[in-house]
LUMMARGU-635004 format. One record per residue (C-alpha): x, y, z. Coordinates in steps of 0.2 Angstrom, whole numbers, padded with zeros to 4 digits, always signed. Each point is the difference from the previous one (the first is absolute). Last residue first. Layout:
<pts>
XYZ;...
</pts>
This chain:
<pts>
-0008+0396-0064;-0007-0016-0005;+0000-0006+0021;-0005+0014+0005;-0017-0003-0001;+0004-0017+0011;-0007-0017-0010;-0009-0011+0009;-0002-0017-0008;-0010-0001-0016;-0019-0008+0002;-0006+0018-0005;-0018+0001-0001;-0004-0013+0011;+0015+0006+0013;-0007+0015-0001;-0020-0004+0003;+0004-0011+0015;+0011+0018+0009;-0012+0011-0007;-0016-0009+0007;+0009-0003+0015;+0002+0022+0003;-0017+0001-0005;-0008-0013+0012;+0012+0007+0016;-0006+0019-0006;-0018-0007+0000;+0001-0006+0015;+0008+0016+0009;-0014+0011-0008;-0014-0014+0007;+0006+0001+0014;-0005+0019+0005;+0012+0006+0014;-0006+0001+0018;+0011-0015+0006;+0015+0011-0005;+0011-0008-0015;+0018+0000+0002;+0003-0018-0002;-0014+0000-0015;+0011+0015-0009;+0015-0010+0002;-0006-0015-0009;-0008+0010-0013;+0017+0008-0003;+0010-0016+0000;-0013-0009-0015;+0001+0018-0008;+0018-0001+0000;-0002-0020-0007;-0011+0006-0014;+0013+0014-0005;+0015-0012-0001;-0010-0010-0011;-0003+0012-0015;-0013-0003-0011;-0002+0016-0004;-0018+0002+0001;-0004-0011+0014;+0016+0002+0010;-0001+0020-0003;-0019+0001+0006;+0008-0012+0018;+0011+0013+0002;-0010+0015+0001;-0014-0009+0009;+0014-0007+0014;+0008+0017+0000;-0019+0009+0004;+0000-0015+0015;+0015+0004+0007;-0003+0018+0000;-0017-0003+0010;+0009-0011+0011;+0013+0007+0004;-0010+0018+0005;-0002-0001+0016;-0014+0011+0005;+0002+0020+0006;-0008+0005+0017;+0009-0010+0012;+0017+0001-0007;-0003+0018-0002;+0000+0003+0018;-0016+0007+0009;-0004-0017+0007;+0017-0002+0007;+0001-0018-0003;+0003-0013+0015;+0019-0007+0006;-0001-0018+0000;+0018-0006+0006;+0009-0011-0009;+0002-0014+0012;+0015-0015-0004;+0006+0000+0020;-0016-0002+0003;-0004-0015-0009;-0019-0007+0004;-0005+0018-0005;+0009-0003-0019;+0002+0014-0009;-0003+0007-0016;+0014+0010-0013;+0015-0006+0011;+0016+0010+0002;+0009-0013+0009;+0011+0013+0007;-0015+0011+0005;-0009-0014+0007;+0016-0004+0010;+0002+0020+0005;-0018-0003+0007;+0001-0015+0010;+0017+0009+0008;-0008+0017+0003;-0013-0012+0010;+0010-0009+0010;+0011+0015+0004;-0018+0008+0006;-0002-0014+0010;+0017-0001+0008;-0002+0020+0005;-0017-0002+0007;+0009-0014+0012;+0014+0012+0006;-0012+0015+0003;-0011-0010+0011;+0002+0010+0014;-0001+0018-0010;-0014-0004-0011;-0010-0009+0013;+0002+0016+0010;-0006+0010-0016;-0014-0009-0002;-0006-0001+0018;-0011+0016-0003;-0014-0009-0007;-0001-0010+0016;-0002+0015+0009;-0013+0009-0012;-0009-0016+0002;+0000-0004+0017;-0015+0007+0006;-0012-0010-0011;+0007-0015+0008;+0018-0010-0003;+0007-0015+0004;+0016-0008-0007;+0005-0017+0004;+0008-0001-0018;+0004+0016-0010;-0015+0009-0009;+0009+0016-0010;-0012+0014+0002;-0005+0014-0011;-0008+0016+0005;+0013+0013-0002;+0001+0000-0018;+0017+0008-0002;+0007-0018+0009;-0010-0010-0013;+0008+0010-0014;+0020-0004+0005;-0001-0018-0004;+0001-0010+0016;+0005-0020-0007;-0005-0013+0010;+0004-0003+0017;+0007-0015+0009;-0001-0012-0010;-0004+0008-0017;+0003-0015-0012;-0013-0011+0009;-0013+0013-0009;-0009+0013+0010;-0019-0003+0005;-0001+0016+0008;-0001+0018-0003;-0014+0011+0011;-0008+0016-0008;-0007+0014+0010;-0015+0011-0005;-0006-0012-0015;-0006+0012-0014;-0002-0014-0010;+0010+0005-0015;+0014+0005+0011;-0002-0018+0008;+0003-0008-0015;+0012+0010-0006;+0011-0004+0017;-0003-0018-0005;+0007+0003-0016;+0014+0009+0004;+0005-0015+0013;-0005-0013-0013;-0012-0012-0001;-0004-0018-0002;-0008-0012-0017;+0017-0008+0002;+0003+0004-0019;-0005+0018+0003;+0010+0001+0015;+0014-0006-0010;-0002+0011-0014;-0001+0015+0013;+0015-0006+0009;+0009+0019-0003;-0012+0007+0016;+0005-0014+0012;-0012-0016+0002;-0012-0005+0012;-0010+0015+0003;-0014-0007+0010;-0014+0013+0005;-0004+0006+0017;-0014+0013-0003;-0003+0012+0016;-0014+0013+0001;-0007-0005-0016;-0007+0014-0010;-0006-0011-0016;+0003-0017+0004;-0014-0007-0012;+0007+0007-0014;+0017-0001+0002;-0002-0019+0006;-0011-0003-0017;+0017+0010-0011;+0012-0013+0006;+0018+0001+0000;+0008-0015-0001;-0006-0013+0015;+0001-0007+0016;-0009+0005+0015;-0006+0016-0002;-0006+0003+0018;-0011+0017+0000;-0004+0007+0018;-0015+0014-0002;-0004+0012+0012;-0020+0001+0004;+0001+0003+0018;-0005-0017+0004;+0012-0010-0012;-0001-0002-0017;+0010-0014-0007;+0006-0002-0018;+0007-0018-0004;+0009-0006-0015;-0003-0013-0010;+0009-0014-0010;-0009-0015-0007;+0006-0003-0018;+0017+0007+0008;+0006+0018-0001;-0010+0015-0008;-0012+0005+0012;-0018-0005+0007;-0009+0008+0012;-0004-0005+0018;-0011+0011+0009;+0000+0004+0019;-0012+0010+0010;-0004+0007+0017;+0015-0004+0010;+0006-0006+0015;-0005-0018-0002;-0014+0002+0015;-0008+0012-0013;+0001-0014-0013;-0009-0012+0013;+0011-0015+0005;-0004-0017+0000;-0020-0003+0001;+0001+0016-0011;+0009-0006-0016;+0011+0011-0010;-0009-0004-0018;-0009+0016+0002;+0015+0012-0001;+0010-0009-0014;-0005+0013-0014;+0007-0007-0015;+0008+0008-0013;+0004-0003-0018;-0014-0011-0006;-0001-0007-0019;-0016+0000-0008;-0018-0003+0000;-0003+0007+0018;-0008-0016+0006;+0013-0012-0006;+0015+0013+0004;-0006+0001+0018;+0000-0019+0004;+0016-0002-0010;+0008+0015+0012;-0007-0007+0014;+0005-0018-0003;+0018+0005-0003;+0001+0011+0018;-0005-0017+0009;-0001+0005+0018;+0005-0014+0010;-0007+0001+0020;+0014-0011+0006;+0004-0014+0014;-0008-0013-0011;+0011+0006-0015;+0014-0008+0012;-0006-0017+0000;+0015-0010+0002;+0019-0001-0006;-0002-0010-0019;-0019+0003-0006;+0000+0017+0008;+0015+0006-0007;-0005-0006-0017;-0016+0011+0002;+0007+0013+0006;+0012+0001-0015;-0016+0000-0010;-0007+0014+0008;+0015+0012-0003;-0001-0001-0019;-0020+0002+0002;+0002+0016+0009;+0002+0007+0017;-0010+0007+0015;+0003-0011+0016;-0012+0005+0015;+0008-0011+0015;-0013-0010+0010;-0004+0003+0017;+0003-0010+0012;-0009+0001+0017;+0014+0005+0013;+0009-0012+0012;+0016+0009+0002;+0010-0015-0007;-0015-0004-0012;+0000+0018-0007;+0020-0002-0001;+0001-0015-0009;-0013+0006-0013;+0012+0015-0005;+0016-0010-0001;-0008-0011-0013;-0011+0014-0009;+0019+0010-0001;+0009-0014-0005;-0011-0005-0014;+0001+0019-0006;+0019+0000-0003;-0001-0005-0017;-0011+0015-0006;+0009+0013-0008;+0018-0009-0005;-0009-0015-0007;-0009+0010-0015;-0020-0001+0000;-0003+0017+0001;-0003+0017+0012;-0006-0011+0016;-0010+0010+0014;+0000-0009+0015;-0013+0003+0012;-0003+0001+0020;+0013+0000+0009;-0003+0005+0017;+0005-0016+0009;+0015-0002-0012;+0004+0019+0009;-0002-0006+0017;+0012-0016-0003;+0013+0010-0009;+0000+0014+0016;+0005-0016+0011;+0012-0008-0011;+0009+0016-0005;-0006+0016-0011;+0013+0001-0015;+0009-0018+0003;-0018-0007-0001;-0006+0009-0014;+0015-0005-0011;-0002-0019+0008;-0016+0000-0007;+0002+0008-0017;+0013-0013-0003;-0010-0005-0018;-0007+0014-0007;-0016+0008+0006;-0009+0012-0010;-0011+0014+0009;-0001-0005+0015;-0014+0007+0013;-0004+0007+0017;-0013+0004+0011;-0002+0004+0019;+0012+0016+0002;-0003+0007-0015;+0002-0001-0019;+0015-0010+0003;+0008-0007-0016;+0014-0013-0003;+0009+0000-0017;+0008-0015-0007;+0011-0004-0013;+0016-0010-0001;+0013+0005+0014;+0013+0012-0001;+0017+0001+0006;+0009-0016-0003;-0013-0002-0017;-0014-0007-0001;-0007-0006-0017;-0012+0006-0012;+0001+0019+0002;+0005+0006+0018;-0011+0013+0012;-0006-0012+0013;-0006+0003+0020;-0007+0017-0005;-0008+0006+0015;-0014+0014-0005;-0007+0008+0014;-0020+0006-0002;+0001+0010+0010;+0011+0010+0010;-0004+0019-0005;+0009+0008+0012;+0015+0010-0009;+0018-0003-0001;+0009+0014-0011;+0005+0012+0011;+0012-0012+0011;+0006-0007-0018;+0011+0014-0004;+0013+0001+0011;+0003-0020+0001;-0001+0002-0021;+0014+0013+0000;+0010-0012+0013;-0002-0016-0011;+0007+0009-0014;+0014+0010+0009;+0005-0019+0005;-0002-0006-0018;+0012+0015-0006;+0011-0003+0013;+0003-0018+0000;+0007-0009+0015;-0015+0006+0007;-0010-0015-0008;+0014-0012+0005;+0000+0005+0018;-0018-0004+0001;+0002-0017-0006;+0015-0001+0012;-0010+0004+0016;-0014-0012-0004;+0010-0016-0001;-0011-0011-0008;+0011-0013-0009;-0009-0016-0006;+0012-0016-0005;+0007-0009-0013;+0017-0009+0001;+0015+0010-0002;+0016-0011-0001;-0008-0015-0005;+0006-0015+0010;+0016-0010-0009;+0001-0019+0004;-0020-0003+0000;-0010-0005+0014;-0012-0015-0004;-0017+0001+0008;+0002+0018+0004;-0012+0010+0009;-0006+0017-0007;-0007+0016+0008;-0006+0011-0013;-0018+0003+0012;+0002-0004+0016;-0002-0017+0009;-0009-0005+0014;+0012-0015+0003;-0006-0014+0011;+0014-0012+0010;-0004+0007+0016;-0009+0016-0004;+0010+0011-0011;-0001+0019-0007;+0012+0000-0014;+0020+0003-0002;+0004+0010-0016;+0007-0008-0015;-0009+0008-0011;+0002+0017+0006;-0015+0010+0005;+0008+0021+0005;-0006+0013+0010;-0014+0012+0004;-0019-0006+0000;-0011+0012+0005;-0016-0006-0005;-0002-0016-0007;-0009+0005-0009;+0001+0014-0012;+0003+0018+0002;-0014+0011-0004;+0004+0008-0019;-0012+0015-0004;+0000+0007+0018;+0018-0003+0005;+0007+0010-0015;+0019+0000-0002;+0005-0011+0015;-0014-0012-0008;+0005+0001-0016;+0018-0006+0005;-0007-0013+0012;-0011-0008-0014;+0014-0003-0012;+0011-0008+0013;-0016-0011+0005;-0003-0005-0017;+0018-0003-0007;+0004-0011+0015;-0015-0013-0004;-0006-0011+0018;+0001+0012+0013;-0002-0010+0018;-0015-0007+0008;+0008-0012+0010;-0005-0017-0001;-0018-0008+0001;-0006+0001-0018;+0003-0020-0003;+0018-0001-0004;+0006-0011+0016;+0019-0007-0003;+0001-0016+0011;+0018-0004+0002;+0003-0018+0002;+0013-0006+0012;-0011-0001+0013;-0008-0018-0005;-0012-0004-0014;-0016-0005+0011;+0002+0017+0008;-0010+0007-0016;-0013-0014+0003;-0002+0004+0016;-0003+0020-0001;-0014-0006-0015;-0008-0011+0015;+0001+0014+0014;-0009+0012-0012;+0009+0017+0000;+0006-0004-0018;-0019-0002-0007;-0008+0017+0006;+0018+0008-0004;+0000-0002-0017;+0009-0015-0010;+0013+0008-0013;+0013-0010+0009;+0018-0003-0008;+0007-0015+0008;+0019+0002+0001;+0017-0013+0000;-0008-0016-0001;+0015-0013+0000;-0007-0018-0001;+0002-0015+0011;-0008+0013+0012;-0015-0012+0004;-0014+0015-0006;+0011+0002-0016;+0001-0018-0004;-0020+0000+0004;-0001+0016-0012;-0003-0010-0016;-0011-0012+0008;-0014+0012+0005;-0009-0003+0015;+0003+0017+0010;-0005+0009-0016;-0015-0008-0006;-0005-0001+0020;+0002+0021-0002;-0015+0001-0012;-0013+0000+0014;+0010+0014+0008;-0006+0012-0015;+0011+0014-0009;+0014-0012+0001;+0015+0010-0010;+0018-0009-0003;+0015+0003-0008;+0014-0013+0006;+0019+0002-0005;+0012-0015-0002;+0019+0001+0008;+0013-0007-0011;+0014-0010+0007;+0018+0009-0001;+0010-0008-0014;+0014-0014+0004;+0016+0007-0011;+0004-0013-0011;+0004+0010-0015;-0005-0002-0016;+0014-0008-0013;-0005-0020-0001;-0018+0001+0003;-0002+0012-0016;+0005-0015-0009;+0015+0002-0012;+0000-0011-0016;+0015+0001-0010;+0000+0002-0018;+0014+0011-0003;-0010+0015-0004;-0009-0003+0018;-0017-0010+0004;-0009+0011+0012;-0013-0008+0015;-0013+0012+0007;+0000+0007+0018;-0004+0018-0004;+0018+0003+0005;+0008-0012-0012;-0013+0009-0015;+0009+0017+0005;+0018-0008-0002;-0006-0007-0016;+0002+0018-0008;+0018+0000+0003;+0016-0003+0010;+0012-0016-0002;-0004-0015+0011;+0016-0009+0006;-0008-0012+0011;+0012+0006+0014;-0002+0017-0005;-0019-0001+0000;-0001-0009+0019;+0010+0014+0006;-0012+0012-0004;-0014-0008+0006;-0014+0007-0009;-0015+0006+0012;-0017-0009+0005;-0015+0009-0002;-0013+0003+0013;-0013-0014+0004;-0017+0003-0007;-0009+0007+0011;-0018-0005+0008;-0014+0012+0001;-0018-0006+0009;-0015+0009-0006;-0015+0001+0010;-0019+0003-0007;-0016+0004+0007;-0014-0008-0010;-0018+0003-0007;-0006-0016-0003;-0003-0007-0019;+0017-0006-0003;+0004-0010-0017;+0007+0015-0010;+0015+0003+0010;+0008+0018-0006;+0015+0002-0011;-0006+0016-0008;+0012+0005-0016;-0004+0017-0001;+0001+0012-0019;-0019-0001-0003;-0002+0013+0014;-0015+0006+0011;-0014-0011-0009;+0012-0015+0001;+0005+0006+0017;-0020-0001+0007;-0002-0014-0007;+0013-0011+0007;-0004+0006+0017;-0010-0015+0005;+0013-0013+0004;+0011+0008+0014;+0018+0003-0001;+0015+0001-0010;+0004+0013-0014;+0013+0000-0012;+0008+0016-0008;+0004-0001-0017;+0010+0017-0007;+0017-0009-0007;-0011-0009-0012;-0005+0016-0008;+0015+0001-0008;+0015+0012+0000;-0004+0011+0014;-0002+0019+0003;+0001+0002+0019;-0018-0002+0007;-0015+0011+0001;-0013-0006+0012;-0015-0007-0007;+0003-0016+0009;+0003+0007+0017;-0016+0009-0002;-0011-0015-0004;+0008-0010+0014;-0003+0014+0013;-0016-0007+0006;+0004-0018+0004;+0004-0002+0018;-0015+0014+0007;-0012-0009-0014;+0002-0015+0009;+0003-0017-0006;+0014-0003+0013;+0019-0004+0001;+0003+0005-0016;+0016-0002-0011;+0009+0012-0013;+0013-0009-0011;+0011+0011-0012;+0004+0018+0006;+0016+0003-0007;-0007+0010-0013;-0009+0010+0014;+0016+0005+0008;+0004-0001+0020;+0008+0016+0005;-0011+0000+0017;-0007+0017-0004;-0003-0006-0017;-0010-0014+0005;-0011+0012+0008;-0011+0005-0014;-0003-0015-0008;-0008-0006+0015;-0014+0012+0003;-0013-0012+0005;+0005-0014+0006;+0012-0015-0009;+0002-0014+0011;+0016-0008+0001;+0013+0007-0012;+0014-0013-0008;+0016+0009-0006;+0014-0003-0014;+0018-0002-0002;+0010+0009+0015;-0014-0010+0013;-0015+0010+0006;-0015-0010+0008;-0012+0014+0002;-0014+0007+0012;-0017+0004+0002;-0012+0010+0014;-0012+0012-0005;+0007+0016-0007;+0002+0021+0003;+0000-0002+0020;+0000-0016+0008;+0002-0017-0006;+0016-0006+0004;+0005+0005-0019;+0013-0003-0013;+0009-0010+0014;+0015-0010-0007;+0002-0019+0002;+0019-0003-0007;+0009-0011-0011;+0019+0004-0007;+0011-0012-0010;-0016-0005-0013;+0003-0015-0009;+0000+0003-0019;-0016-0006-0010;+0005-0013-0012;-0001+0009-0016;-0016+0001-0012;-0002+0002-0019;-0012-0014-0002;-0010+0003+0013;-0003+0017-0002;-0006-0005-0018;-0012-0012+0009;-0006+0015+0010;-0002+0011-0015;-0010-0014-0008;-0012-0004+0014;-0002+0019+0001;-0006+0003-0014;-0013-0015+0000;-0006+0007+0015;-0004+0017-0009;-0007-0010-0016;-0009-0012+0010;-0007+0014+0010;-0005+0011-0016;-0011-0015-0005;-0006-0004+0017;-0007+0019+0000;-0006-0002-0017;-0010-0015+0006;-0007+0007+0015;-0005+0014-0009;-0010-0010-0013;+0007-0002-0018;+0013-0015+0006;-0016-0011+0001;-0001-0012+0013;+0006-0019+0002;+0018+0000-0009;+0004+0018+0007;-0003-0008+0019;+0012-0014-0004;+0011+0012-0006;-0001+0011+0015;+0004-0016+0010;+0014-0004-0011;+0010+0017+0001;-0005-0002+0019;+0010-0017+0002;+0014+0007-0011;+0003+0017+0010;+0000-0013+0016;+0013-0013-0007;+0012+0016-0007;-0002+0008+0019;+0006-0017+0006;+0014-0004-0012;+0006+0018+0003;+0000-0002+0018;+0008-0018+0001;+0019+0006+0001;-0005+0010+0015;-0007-0013+0010;-0018+0000+0005;-0007-0009+0015;-0018+0001+0002;-0010-0006+0018;-0016+0001+0000;-0008+0002+0019;-0019-0001+0002;-0015+0006+0008;+0004+0016+0010;+0012+0003-0013;+0019+0000-0001;+0010+0001-0017;+0018-0005+0004;+0009+0004-0017;+0019-0003+0002;+0012+0009-0009;+0016-0013-0005;+0017+0006-0007;+0000+0019+0002;
</pts>
């Protein structure tokens, strides 16, 4: 793209920036230099020992490193290639999971416009790679437009040779710099810093003219030999041939006239008072007069503004040839992600009680990328996956991305395998006898993946309904609102958000809290929409979470004013001061504000927070309902005795099981649990039922399913969009054989990977492992307490110590230098193999004696060393 015109429109002013690609790096460098200069001025006036001083020092170091990286990139960069294909692709039309966003896709790079919550999960379904995403543009400065950036920056990408390949430029409103600095220090932000008013931003995209091909006849006429210089000529560079002739690119390029380039305008106008800036903008004047070609206008503008006659008149001013792409949530509600709906259709067929169908219900068909969409005049109400070309390639993709959800085909595939068919039939026969009438509380699993979302699982979120009038969240990862919306539908989702009373956050990792701001925002909008007096949402979390809340407040609006925050870290600290020692457990029952919702209205009579073995402020929650039954949520943790102690005889334990059983070393390093460790915790606790969740992204559909969890008969594997009640626990535990049959291929692939890792470990034959490189791990195997190895001490240190003293005496008394050196070697070996419990004095004395033997042997006998056998 040759030119990106920024049209910043507010109710007070209109400011226009025109930034060309070749000036981008220079602009970023200047902005970084200005920031570094400001920090240095602050440091010159203030002490470096204060909190702000230390923070300024860190910022100077970080920005200086970024500046050096960008300058290095600028030295080594090559001219950007002109894309032969440019298209506007719809990631979401604002229905189902995701708020509206689009991508301008080229055969070299991708440019994302708006990044709502959950974007990172949906790029892959459009076959877009995060590594190709170089720029993100924001049409407004609200949380809805920015919420997905942090998750996108943390998305794993293909291994790159350097950090320079993973630079994403952000273009938008001025007041988001602090937020992105706190979230990720690898982000180059291109935010105008002089504006003080809130802005809506429009982007005008103009394309470079396509390359002219080489004219073969001209090349033959000039007798130009083949070689690498042909590429230079094609790129428009002049060359000098070996015979001294200067060949200009114009002399060999084709005379074929290129078609006029089309442009595209992407606009969002949140208020009619801001429309004047668009109407009067000089950059758009030639397009209004139709002197230049504008092919598409993408409207993020809401219907309330678009339906106004003044806005319609502005749209009509571009002429009838311009097509208006509407992506404001008013398009048809269709599935956005094939993987999510396919696995739900399979599981719904197997057990509709546990897996209700997702909204939109009843979809049975395909969505193709080039399908026709709903039209009204020249307005296109687009569907997800659709694309519109600004420059059409010669060779089209033979298999573009699509959604294919034909239910009969899915069920036929299930029945093709006899083992799968038998497992499903057996489950169906036994499931009727396992159903009960205990329907409260209901636990809805909205996210069961660890750290990052996958095609089949979102990050952590558990939605609990203790009764018909009260709901709570335990953890609320990014995309939780979209998951809730597709599981229950828009109308019921609104009802549930009105009943939502509290959110309990286990710790301050992003995959456990990042979705709360959308939940708070949507909940408040529903209260206003229905004319109900707003009640703040109770949010229980630690200090690390609250720090992020403050950063979001500064950048996107005061979300915390719509919350009643219960600071667990402060409560723990206060109690520890009162008791004069560390506190492991806090009863939060009295912390629930009665003016918002009493503890009885919440549906349980007690809730306690227990410190667990993960992050510093990580806790698990234990809820006791009105029937005195315990429901335990471990959060992220290694096996924790405190949780076992306080969760005794729980009805349900929802425990994380991030890794497979043979990855204990990795689990220990990451402070997570394996499936066997979670099972052992449940056994010690005496939990009647265990639900395993929070699976690593390396197990996208199902984790390994070892035999012992099936034999136990009370273990459930959590799946996204699964709803269980106390009466469903036996039913869900009986699903394991079915899951093993349905996902047999995936389980075999997992086992093959694990076997490959183990084989590589044996081949390398390491003595100790490195958990950051799984291919080099030597698995830890606990020593049997009754084995001889655990009952006897390692004799090497003692033997070496004795030998060292013997050789030292020989060196001293017999003046034998080689004995003195052997004594020193024995002392070193003894020290290296010593245990921490060994007597240090003995080791030091051995060292001193051996060193004395070396020194004295040379003082007493200055002659060179003569081997004992030399005189034989």
